[in-house]
N, C-alpha and C positions, 0 to 999 in steps of 0.2 A: 503494499498499499503507499502511495506518495504522497506526503503532504506539503503543502505549502504555505506558506506564513504570508497573509497578506495584510497591507496596515492602511486603513481607511480613517481618512479624514473625520473627526466628530466636531462639531459646535454645539456650546453651551451657552443659552443664554437664562436669565434670569426672567421668572415665570409668575404669574398668578393662578391660583388652582380657579377652573371655569364655577362660577355660581357663589364664590367663598372669597376669604380675601388671604387663603394662606399663601403665601411666598416657599417658592420652588425656584428648580430650574429645570428647561427641556433640553435635552441632546439631541443632536440631530447628526445623522448621517445623508450627506448630501450623494454620496456615491450609490449607495443602494435604495432610498427614500424613505428610511425608516427613522422613528423616534423615540424616545423613552424619556421619563421625568425621574427626579427623586426630589429629596427635600431638601440636600446640598447636593454642592457640586461631586464632589465624592459620591454620594449615592446615583449621582444622576450617568455619571461617568461607568458606572457597576452595571446599572441596569442599561446601558445601551449596549457592552461588549456583550452582556447573555443574550442581550435582543439579535443584535449581528452574529453571534454564533447558531441562535436558535433559526434565522431566515435562513443563512449558508448550508446548513443541516437540510431546510425544509427544500431549497433548491436544486443540491444534488439530490436527494429523494427523488425527486420530481423531472430529474434529468436535464435540468434546463443550466443554461451557462452560468458560471460565479462571473460577475462582474469584478472588476478589475479596479484596483485604486484609483479615481479621474487626477489625482494631484499627489504630491508627496503626504505622507501621514504627518498630523499636526491635530494639536489639540487646541480649540480658540475658544474663548471666553470673554463676557464684556461685562 
């Protein structure tokens, strides 16, 4: 079995929970078009990493092409 490590860029933005005033963060992976969230930057990053792994596993199981990162790996926040 061949393993390839892909590094996807992640953007993390401050966010407010819909329907409430709770602050948190949204993590977005532009190359895959998927997002996740968390109460802290660290939690949002951990959650998006798990979501990316799950998404790539699903694509592989369905025989779909695995997208390559569109830019060098980076971690962006503001």
